C-alpha positions as a Markdown table, in Angstrom:
| # | Residue | x | y | z |
|---|---|---|---|---|
| 1 | Unk | 79.9 | 20.8 | 69.2 |
| 2 | Unk | 79.4 | 19.9 | 65.8 |
| 3 | Unk | 80.3 | 17.1 | 63.8 |
| 4 | Unk | 79.9 | 16.7 | 60.1 |
| 5 | Unk | 78.1 | 13.2 | 59.0 |
| 6 | Unk | 79.2 | 11.9 | 55.8 |
| 7 | Unk | 76.1 | 10.1 | 54.4 |
| 8 | Unk | 76.0 | 7.5 | 51.7 |
| 9 | Unk | 72.5 | 6.2 | 50.8 |
| 10 | Unk | 70.4 | 5.6 | 47.6 |
| 11 | Unk | 70.4 | 9.3 | 45.5 |
| 12 | Unk | 66.8 | 10.1 | 45.5 |
| 13 | Unk | 66.6 | 9.1 | 49.9 |
| 14 | Unk | 70.3 | 11.8 | 50.9 |
| 15 | Unk | 67.4 | 14.7 | 51.7 |
| 16 | Unk | 65.0 | 13.2 | 53.2 |
| 17 | Unk | 67.9 | 11.4 | 55.7 |
| 18 | Unk | 69.0 | 15.3 | 55.9 |
| 19 | Unk | 66.0 | 16.3 | 57.0 |
| 20 | Unk | 65.2 | 14.1 | 59.1 |
| 21 | Unk | 68.4 | 14.7 | 61.5 |
| 22 | Unk | 68.0 | 18.6 | 60.9 |
| 23 | Unk | 64.7 | 18.0 | 62.3 |
| 24 | Unk | 65.3 | 15.1 | 64.9 |
| 25 | Unk | 68.8 | 16.2 | 66.1 |
| 26 | Unk | 70.0 | 19.4 | 65.0 |
| 27 | Unk | 73.0 | 19.5 | 67.4 |
| 28 | Unk | 74.4 | 16.9 | 64.8 |
| 29 | Unk | 75.6 | 19.2 | 61.6 |
| 30 | Unk | 74.7 | 15.8 | 59.1 |
| 31 | Unk | 76.0 | 16.2 | 55.7 |
| 32 | Unk | 75.7 | 14.7 | 52.5 |
| 33 | Unk | 79.1 | 12.7 | 52.3 |
| 34 | Unk | 80.0 | 14.6 | 48.6 |
| 35 | Unk | 79.7 | 17.9 | 49.9 |
| 36 | Unk | 81.5 | 17.8 | 52.6 |
| 37 | Unk | 84.2 | 20.5 | 52.5 |
| 38 | Unk | 86.6 | 19.6 | 54.9 |
| 39 | Unk | 86.5 | 15.3 | 55.0 |
| 40 | Unk | 89.5 | 15.6 | 57.6 |
| 41 | Unk | 87.5 | 16.2 | 60.1 |
| 42 | Unk | 85.2 | 14.4 | 59.6 |
| 43 | Unk | 84.5 | 11.7 | 62.2 |
| 44 | Unk | 81.6 | 9.4 | 62.4 |
| 45 | Unk | 79.8 | 8.4 | 58.6 |
| 46 | Unk | 76.4 | 7.1 | 58.3 |
| 47 | Unk | 76.4 | 4.5 | 55.8 |
| 48 | Unk | 74.1 | 2.0 | 53.5 |
| 49 | Unk | 76.7 | 0.1 | 50.9 |
| 50 | Unk | 79.7 | 2.4 | 50.5 |
| 51 | Unk | 81.3 | 3.3 | 47.8 |
| 52 | Unk | 84.3 | 2.3 | 46.3 |
| 53 | Unk | 86.3 | 6.2 | 47.3 |
| 54 | Unk | 84.0 | 6.8 | 50.8 |
| 55 | Unk | 86.9 | 5.7 | 53.3 |
| 56 | Unk | 89.6 | 6.9 | 51.3 |
| 57 | Unk | 87.9 | 10.6 | 51.3 |
| 58 | Unk | 88.1 | 10.5 | 55.1 |
| 59 | Unk | 90.7 | 9.5 | 56.7 |
| 60 | Unk | 90.3 | 10.5 | 60.4 |
| 61 | Unk | 86.5 | 8.2 | 60.6 |
| 62 | Unk | 86.2 | 6.6 | 64.0 |
| 63 | Unk | 83.1 | 4.7 | 63.3 |
| 64 | Unk | 80.8 | 3.9 | 60.6 |
| 65 | Unk | 76.9 | 3.7 | 61.3 |
| 66 | Unk | 74.7 | 1.6 | 59.5 |
| 67 | Unk | 71.6 | 2.2 | 57.6 |
| 68 | Unk | 70.3 | -1.9 | 58.2 |
| 69 | Unk | 70.9 | -4.3 | 60.2 |
| 70 | Unk | 73.2 | -6.4 | 58.0 |
| 71 | Unk | 76.9 | -4.9 | 58.1 |
| 72 | Unk | 78.3 | -7.6 | 55.5 |
| 73 | Unk | 78.5 | -4.9 | 52.3 |
| 74 | Unk | 80.5 | -2.4 | 54.6 |
| 75 | Unk | 82.9 | -5.5 | 56.3 |
| 76 | Unk | 84.0 | -6.4 | 52.9 |
| 77 | Unk | 84.8 | -3.4 | 51.4 |
| 78 | Unk | 88.5 | -3.3 | 50.1 |
| 79 | Unk | 89.1 | 0.5 | 52.6 |
| 80 | Unk | 87.4 | -0.8 | 55.4 |
| 81 | Unk | 90.1 | 0.9 | 57.9 |
| 82 | Unk | 90.6 | -1.8 | 60.8 |
| 83 | Unk | 90.6 | 1.4 | 63.6 |
| 84 | Unk | 87.3 | 1.8 | 62.0 |
| 85 | Unk | 84.4 | 1.0 | 64.4 |
| 86 | Unk | 81.4 | -0.5 | 62.1 |
| 87 | Unk | 77.8 | -0.2 | 64.2 |
| 88 | Unk | 74.3 | -1.6 | 63.6 |
| 89 | Unk | 71.1 | -0.4 | 63.5 |
| 90 | Unk | 69.9 | -2.6 | 66.1 |
| 91 | Unk | 65.5 | -2.6 | 65.7 |
| 92 | Unk | 64.8 | 0.3 | 64.6 |
| 93 | Unk | 61.2 | -1.4 | 62.9 |
| 94 | Unk | 62.2 | -4.2 | 61.6 |
| 95 | Unk | 61.7 | -6.2 | 64.2 |
| 96 | Unk | 57.7 | -6.0 | 64.0 |
| 97 | Unk | 58.0 | -6.2 | 59.8 |
| 98 | Unk | 60.2 | -9.2 | 59.4 |
| 99 | Unk | 56.8 | -10.5 | 62.0 |
| 100 | Unk | 54.2 | -9.8 | 59.9 |
| 101 | Unk | 56.7 | -11.2 | 56.9 |
| 102 | Unk | 57.5 | -14.4 | 58.2 |
| 103 | Unk | 54.1 | -14.9 | 58.9 |
| 104 | Unk | 52.7 | -14.4 | 56.4 |
| 105 | Unk | 54.0 | -16.8 | 54.2 |
| 106 | Unk | 53.9 | -19.8 | 56.4 |
| 107 | Unk | 50.4 | -19.6 | 56.9 |
| 108 | Unk | 50.7 | -19.0 | 52.5 |
| 109 | Unk | 52.1 | -22.3 | 52.9 |
| 110 | Unk | 50.8 | -23.8 | 56.1 |
| 111 | Unk | 47.2 | -23.0 | 55.0 |
| 112 | Unk | 47.8 | -24.2 | 51.4 |
| 113 | Unk | 46.9 | -21.2 | 50.2 |
| 114 | Unk | 49.9 | -21.8 | 47.6 |
| 115 | Unk | 48.1 | -24.8 | 46.6 |
| 116 | Unk | 44.5 | -22.7 | 46.2 |
| 117 | Unk | 46.6 | -20.1 | 43.6 |
| 118 | Unk | 47.8 | -22.7 | 41.8 |
| 119 | Unk | 44.2 | -24.0 | 41.3 |
| 120 | Unk | 42.5 | -20.5 | 40.3 |
| 121 | Unk | 44.8 | -21.0 | 37.1 |
| 122 | Unk | 43.6 | -23.3 | 36.9 |
| 123 | Unk | 39.6 | -23.1 | 37.3 |
| 124 | Unk | 39.8 | -26.0 | 39.8 |
| 125 | Unk | 37.9 | -26.9 | 43.0 |
| 126 | Unk | 39.1 | -29.0 | 45.9 |
| 127 | Unk | 39.1 | -28.5 | 49.5 |
| 128 | Unk | 42.6 | -29.6 | 50.7 |
| 129 | Unk | 42.9 | -31.6 | 54.3 |
| 130 | Unk | 44.0 | -29.0 | 57.5 |
| 131 | Unk | 46.6 | -29.7 | 59.7 |
| 132 | Unk | 46.4 | -28.2 | 63.7 |
| 133 | Unk | 49.1 | -25.6 | 63.6 |
| 134 | Unk | 51.2 | -27.5 | 65.7 |
| 135 | Unk | 51.9 | -30.1 | 63.3 |
| 136 | Unk | 53.0 | -27.6 | 60.8 |
| 137 | Unk | 57.3 | -27.8 | 61.4 |
| 138 | Unk | 58.8 | -23.8 | 61.4 |
| 139 | Unk | 62.5 | -24.4 | 61.7 |
| 140 | Unk | 64.5 | -21.0 | 62.3 |
| 141 | Unk | 67.5 | -20.5 | 60.6 |
| 142 | Unk | 69.2 | -18.3 | 62.5 |
| 143 | Unk | 68.1 | -16.9 | 66.6 |
| 144 | Unk | 69.6 | -13.9 | 66.5 |
| 145 | Unk | 67.5 | -10.5 | 67.2 |
| 146 | Unk | 65.4 | -10.3 | 64.2 |
| 147 | Unk | 65.3 | -14.8 | 64.4 |
| 148 | Unk | 64.3 | -15.0 | 67.8 |
| 149 | Unk | 61.3 | -11.7 | 67.3 |
| 150 | Unk | 59.8 | -14.5 | 64.2 |
| 151 | Unk | 60.2 | -17.2 | 66.5 |
| 152 | Unk | 58.1 | -15.8 | 69.6 |
| 153 | Unk | 55.4 | -14.3 | 66.9 |
| 154 | Unk | 54.9 | -17.6 | 65.3 |
| 155 | Unk | 54.5 | -19.1 | 68.8 |
| 156 | Unk | 51.6 | -16.9 | 69.0 |
| 157 | Unk | 50.0 | -19.1 | 66.2 |
| 158 | Unk | 50.8 | -22.3 | 67.7 |
| 159 | Unk | 53.7 | -23.8 | 65.4 |
| 160 | Unk | 56.2 | -25.8 | 66.3 |
| 161 | Unk | 59.7 | -24.5 | 66.2 |
| 162 | Unk | 62.7 | -24.9 | 66.3 |
| 163 | Unk | 65.3 | -22.9 | 65.8 |
| 164 | Unk | 69.5 | -23.0 | 64.4 |
| 165 | Unk | 72.4 | -20.7 | 65.8 |
| 166 | Unk | 76.4 | -21.4 | 65.5 |
| 167 | Unk | 76.3 | -21.4 | 69.0 |
| 168 | Unk | 74.6 | -22.7 | 71.3 |
| 169 | Unk | 71.0 | -20.5 | 72.9 |
| 170 | Unk | 67.7 | -21.5 | 75.3 |
| 171 | Unk | 64.6 | -19.9 | 74.2 |
| 172 | Unk | 61.5 | -20.9 | 75.7 |
| 173 | Unk | 59.3 | -23.1 | 73.8 |
| 174 | Unk | 62.0 | -23.6 | 71.0 |
| 175 | Unk | 64.0 | -26.6 | 70.6 |
| 176 | Unk | 67.5 | -25.1 | 70.0 |
| 177 | Unk | 70.8 | -26.7 | 67.5 |
| 178 | Unk | 73.4 | -25.2 | 67.6 |
| 179 | Unk | 77.1 | -26.0 | 65.1 |
| 180 | Unk | 77.9 | -27.2 | 62.3 |
| 181 | Unk | 77.3 | -31.1 | 63.8 |
| 182 | Unk | 73.3 | -30.6 | 64.5 |
| 183 | Unk | 72.9 | -28.6 | 61.4 |
| 184 | Unk | 71.4 | -31.4 | 59.5 |
| 185 | Unk | 69.6 | -32.9 | 62.7 |
| 186 | Unk | 67.6 | -29.6 | 62.4 |
| 187 | Unk | 66.7 | -29.9 | 58.5 |
| 188 | Unk | 66.1 | -33.5 | 58.8 |
| 189 | Unk | 62.5 | -31.8 | 61.0 |
| 190 | Unk | 61.3 | -28.6 | 59.2 |
| 191 | Unk | 58.4 | -28.2 | 57.1 |
| 192 | Unk | 59.1 | -25.0 | 56.7 |
| 193 | Unk | 62.2 | -23.6 | 56.9 |
| 194 | Unk | 63.2 | -19.4 | 57.5 |
| 195 | Unk | 66.6 | -18.0 | 57.2 |
| 196 | Unk | 67.6 | -14.9 | 59.5 |
| 197 | Unk | 71.2 | -15.9 | 59.4 |
| 198 | Unk | 74.0 | -13.1 | 59.7 |
| 199 | Unk | 76.4 | -13.2 | 56.0 |
| 200 | Unk | 79.6 | -14.5 | 57.4 |
| 201 | Unk | 82.0 | -16.7 | 54.8 |
| 202 | Unk | 80.5 | -19.9 | 57.9 |
| 203 | Unk | 77.0 | -19.2 | 55.7 |
| 204 | Unk | 77.6 | -18.1 | 53.0 |
| 205 | Unk | 75.6 | -20.8 | 50.1 |
| 206 | Unk | 74.5 | -22.6 | 53.2 |
| 207 | Unk | 71.1 | -22.8 | 51.0 |
| 208 | Unk | 72.7 | -25.0 | 48.6 |
| 209 | Unk | 71.6 | -28.3 | 46.8 |
| 210 | Unk | 73.2 | -31.1 | 50.3 |
| 211 | Unk | 71.8 | -29.2 | 52.8 |
| 212 | Unk | 68.1 | -28.3 | 50.6 |
| 213 | Unk | 68.3 | -32.2 | 50.1 |
| 214 | Unk | 68.2 | -33.1 | 54.0 |
| 215 | Unk | 65.1 | -30.8 | 54.4 |
| 216 | Unk | 61.4 | -33.0 | 54.4 |
| 217 | Unk | 60.4 | -33.5 | 50.7 |
| 218 | Unk | 57.6 | -30.9 | 50.4 |
| 219 | Unk | 58.9 | -28.3 | 52.6 |
| 220 | Unk | 59.5 | -25.1 | 52.0 |
| 221 | Unk | 61.8 | -22.0 | 52.1 |
| 222 | Unk | 61.6 | -18.6 | 53.3 |
| 223 | Unk | 64.6 | -16.2 | 52.9 |
| 224 | Unk | 64.8 | -12.7 | 54.2 |
| 225 | Unk | 68.4 | -12.6 | 54.9 |
| 226 | Unk | 70.9 | -12.3 | 52.3 |
| 227 | Unk | 70.9 | -12.9 | 48.8 |
| 228 | Unk | 74.4 | -14.7 | 48.8 |
| 229 | Unk | 72.8 | -17.6 | 51.8 |
| 230 | Unk | 71.0 | -19.0 | 48.6 |
| 231 | Unk | 72.3 | -21.2 | 46.1 |
| 232 | Unk | 69.8 | -20.2 | 43.2 |
| 233 | Unk | 70.3 | -23.0 | 40.9 |
| 234 | Unk | 70.1 | -25.4 | 43.3 |
| 235 | Unk | 66.6 | -23.5 | 44.8 |
| 236 | Unk | 65.8 | -24.2 | 41.1 |
| 237 | Unk | 67.1 | -28.1 | 40.9 |
| 238 | Unk | 64.9 | -29.0 | 43.9 |
| 239 | Unk | 61.3 | -27.0 | 43.1 |
| 240 | Unk | 61.8 | -28.7 | 39.0 |
| 241 | Unk | 62.4 | -32.2 | 41.0 |
| 242 | Unk | 59.7 | -31.4 | 43.7 |
| 243 | Unk | 61.9 | -32.4 | 46.4 |
| 244 | Unk | 60.4 | -28.6 | 47.5 |
| 245 | Unk | 57.1 | -27.8 | 47.6 |
| 246 | Unk | 57.5 | -23.7 | 47.4 |
| 247 | Unk | 60.0 | -21.1 | 47.8 |
| 248 | Unk | 60.3 | -17.7 | 48.7 |
| 249 | Unk | 63.3 | -15.2 | 48.3 |
| 250 | Unk | 63.7 | -11.5 | 49.3 |
| 251 | Unk | 66.8 | -11.2 | 49.0 |
| 252 | Unk | 69.1 | -12.7 | 45.4 |
| 253 | Unk | 72.4 | -12.1 | 44.3 |
| 254 | Unk | 71.9 | -9.6 | 42.4 |
| 255 | Unk | 69.1 | -6.9 | 42.4 |
| 256 | Unk | 67.4 | -5.3 | 41.5 |
| 257 | Unk | 66.6 | -9.0 | 38.9 |
| 258 | Unk | 67.0 | -8.8 | 35.6 |
| 259 | Unk | 64.1 | -8.6 | 34.0 |
| 260 | Unk | 64.8 | -11.0 | 31.6 |
| 261 | Unk | 66.2 | -13.8 | 34.6 |
| 262 | Unk | 64.2 | -17.2 | 34.7 |
| 263 | Unk | 63.7 | -16.8 | 38.5 |
| 264 | Unk | 60.4 | -14.9 | 37.5 |
| 265 | Unk | 58.9 | -17.4 | 35.8 |
| 266 | Unk | 60.0 | -20.2 | 37.8 |
| 267 | Unk | 57.1 | -22.5 | 39.2 |
| 268 | Unk | 56.9 | -22.0 | 42.9 |
| 269 | Unk | 59.1 | -19.4 | 43.7 |
| 270 | Unk | 57.6 | -16.5 | 45.2 |
| 271 | Unk | 59.9 | -13.0 | 44.8 |
| 272 | Unk | 59.7 | -9.6 | 46.9 |
| 273 | Unk | 61.7 | -6.6 | 46.2 |
| 274 | Unk | 64.5 | -6.7 | 49.4 |
| 275 | Unk | 61.2 | -4.9 | 51.3 |
| 276 | Unk | 61.0 | -7.6 | 53.6 |
| 277 | Unk | 62.1 | -4.7 | 56.6 |
| 278 | Unk | 63.2 | -1.8 | 55.8 |
| 279 | Unk | 64.3 | 0.8 | 58.2 |
| 280 | Unk | 62.5 | 3.2 | 59.8 |
| 281 | Unk | 63.7 | 6.7 | 59.7 |
| 282 | Unk | 62.2 | 8.6 | 62.7 |
| 283 | Unk | 64.0 | 5.1 | 65.6 |
| 284 | Unk | 67.0 | 5.1 | 62.7 |
| 285 | Unk | 68.1 | 8.6 | 63.2 |
| 286 | Unk | 67.0 | 8.2 | 67.0 |
| 287 | Unk | 69.2 | 5.4 | 67.6 |
| 288 | Unk | 72.2 | 6.7 | 65.5 |
| 289 | Unk | 72.1 | 9.8 | 67.3 |
| 290 | Unk | 71.8 | 8.5 | 70.7 |
| 291 | Unk | 75.1 | 5.6 | 69.5 |
| 292 | Unk | 76.6 | 9.1 | 67.8 |
| 293 | Unk | 76.0 | 11.1 | 71.7 |
| 294 | Unk | 77.5 | 8.4 | 73.2 |
| 295 | Unk | 80.3 | 7.7 | 71.9 |
| 296 | Unk | 80.9 | 11.7 | 71.9 |
| 297 | Unk | 80.8 | 12.1 | 76.3 |
| 298 | Unk | 83.0 | 8.4 | 76.2 |
| 299 | Unk | 80.6 | 6.1 | 76.5 |
| 300 | Unk | 79.9 | 2.2 | 74.6 |
| 301 | Unk | 77.4 | 2.5 | 72.2 |
| 302 | Unk | 75.1 | -0.3 | 70.9 |
| 303 | Unk | 75.1 | -2.0 | 68.5 |
| 304 | Unk | 78.9 | -2.8 | 68.2 |
| 305 | Unk | 79.5 | -5.3 | 65.3 |
| 306 | Unk | 82.4 | -7.9 | 65.5 |
| 307 | Unk | 84.6 | -8.2 | 62.8 |
| 308 | Unk | 85.3 | -11.9 | 63.1 |
| 309 | Unk | 82.1 | -12.9 | 64.0 |
| 310 | Unk | 80.6 | -11.3 | 60.9 |
| 311 | Unk | 78.0 | -9.5 | 63.2 |
């Protein structure tokens, strides 16, 4: 059975994905969504930040399959029909990349690399006292698939770990907190706060002045989840006051960040261009193909998003 799957991605990448689908799963007829001759025949869409007119053009969609783990851009789409099922990528290489990203930056602060970088700029030579990894407390905001993977990775380095999630979880070697009533206690025990939360109305702006001020003085923040989790003005204020030692942000409210943004020149802030974890081509295509095949066979696919939860 052939299917016309509209695909909306960065324009320069469309052919790259189309070629991969043609090579890995030739039984699927995947087309650029703007080149589909009979949109009424399309039942499945492969999307990333779908355009304003996407859903209006395809009236008979049954499901959309996202080219990433975060689905907030789809769920906020004003034209998303209630009848359309939303599926997310569950890993596709992102887990390993997130592990590397957070391990790199946690060690950056644990081993005083931020301070040594500052010293080099001022031609200073001073050794800072080291501390065992177990004395550097790392907190995971979000204990889903990616958060749990990062926690497991950091355990291998000996860090003392805690985690916070909306609902109670039990993970070996991790002190788990849950719900709004336990957030303050969680924050008070963290030297490096790693944000891996999904973006929902409950988590939007969670990294605000009130919450970040509950971190111990000298704590650091690493956010590779969504830009809307972080109130950027509050972060700047807490960095300038010295309450926060530093921060790493991979996602911002406006991307790409404009060249005149003061964030580029903010002392203590490291910016990366939304590169912490990218969807690798081959495993993404395989997972999407398997899910489409499952739906065609009347079976339940993986990665189904619960709209009321936002992930």
